[in-house]
N, C-alpha and C positions, 0 to 999 in steps of 0.2 A: 504494500500500500504506500501511496505517496501523498504527502501533504506539503506542497511547495507552491509559493505564490511569488510572482514577480510583477511589480507595479512601477510604472513611470508616470509621474504626475507632478503637481505643484502643491505646496503646503497651503492650507486654507487660512491659517493664522500663525502667528509667532509661537513656536513651541515653548512650553514652560517646564522647567526642571523641578522635580520634587524628590524628596528623599524618603525612603521607608524608615521604619523604626530601627532597623538594623543598619542603616546608613547607605543602602544601595540607591543609586540614581535611577529614576524612572521618568519617562516623558511620554504622554499620550498625545497623539497628533492625528490630523486627518489629511489624506492625500486626495486631491481632485484628479480623476483620471478621465480623459476624453474617450468617448465611444460614438460611433455613428448610430443614428436613429435606425429603427427597423426599416425594412424594405417597404412596408406599407405606409410609412410616414411620407408626407409631401416634400419635405426638405431634406437636403443632404448635409445640413448643418450638424456639427457634433453636439452630443449631449454629454453630460458628465455624471460619473458615479463618485460618491464621496465615501472613501474607505477609511475606517478607523484603524489606527495602528498604535502599537506601543513599543518603545525602545527601552532597553535596560543598560545599566552600567556605563561603560565608556562610549557606547553608541549613543546613549541618551545625552551624555555630556557634550559630545561633538555636535550632535544635532542642535542642541540648544545654544551652543556657543557660536556656531557659524551659519546657521540657517535662519530664515525669517519668512514671513508671509509672502507667498508667491515664488519662493525658491523651487527650482525644478530638482527633484530627487528620484533616485531609483531605490526601491525597497525590495529586498528579497527576504522571505521568511516563511512562516507557516500560519495557517488559520487556527485560531484557538477560540473555544467557547467557554464561558464561565457564567456563574450566577451568584447572586447575593440577595439577602433579604432587604426589601425596600424600607429604609428607616422612616419614611413618611407614611407608609401604608403597611403596618405590621401584618405578617402572614402572607404577603405577596412577594414572589420572587421576581427579580429583574434578570433577564438573560442578555448577555453581551457576546457578540461575535466580533473578533478583531484579528488583525495580522500582527504577529509577534515578529518584530524586525530583527533579523539575524545579521544582515549585511545592509549597509546604507551607502549609496553612491551619490556624491554631489555632482550634478550634471550641468552646472553652469560655470562659466569662467568668472573670475573675480570681477572683471570690468562690467560684464553684462548684469551680474547680480547687483553690483553697486549702482549701476545706472537705473535699474528698475526699482530699487529699494526706496521706499518712502518712510521706512521705519527709523525713528531716531535712535532706537536701541542697537542698531547695527553699526556703531561708530568704528569698531575695530576691523571691519571688512570681512571677507570670506574666509581667508586663511591668515595665520600670522605671516609676517613678511619673510622671515628667513628660516624659521624652525618648524616647518610643516611635518618633518619626520617625527616630532614629538607627539603628533596626533594619533599615531597608530597604536593599536593594542599591542601588548607585550607579545613578542614572537612574530610580529607582523611588520613588514617594512614597506615604506612608500618611497618610490623613486620619482624624480621629476617627470619621467615618461608616463607615470600613472595619473598625473594631474591634468585636468581639462583645460589648463591655460599655460 
C-alpha cells in the first residue's frame, strides 16, 4: 500500500510557528493548488483546491522563517486523518484530514519572492545571504546547484 502525496501550490497565508509541550516545532498551513474545471464546465479557467498541511521540527522552522503568503512551494508527504473531541460541543468528534509534510521545496527565486511579497514580516528575505547550508537537516546537505536562484 502507498500513501504518498505531492503538491505544488502557493501558501494561502503566512505560516505561524508553534511549539508542543515537549518543545517540538509545528506549523499548520494551507496550500492552494490549481486544477482545471471539469469537462462539463463552460470555462477552461483553473479552479483551486485548498489542502491543509502540517510540518514538524526543522521543516516547520524553515517554512516559517523563509516562506510567506503567496510563496510557491512543493510539498511531499502522506495523508493523515485524526480526530479530537470538540471543546465547544462536548460529545462531538471533529475529524481532520491533512498532509503531513515530509519534504518541502521552495520553488521561487529570492528576487521573485521579494518582488511579490507585501508582507512586512519578511524583512530578512528568502534565504540568508551566505549561510544557506545551515538550513539543512542534520545529515542532509544543500549545494548551490540545488537552489532555485
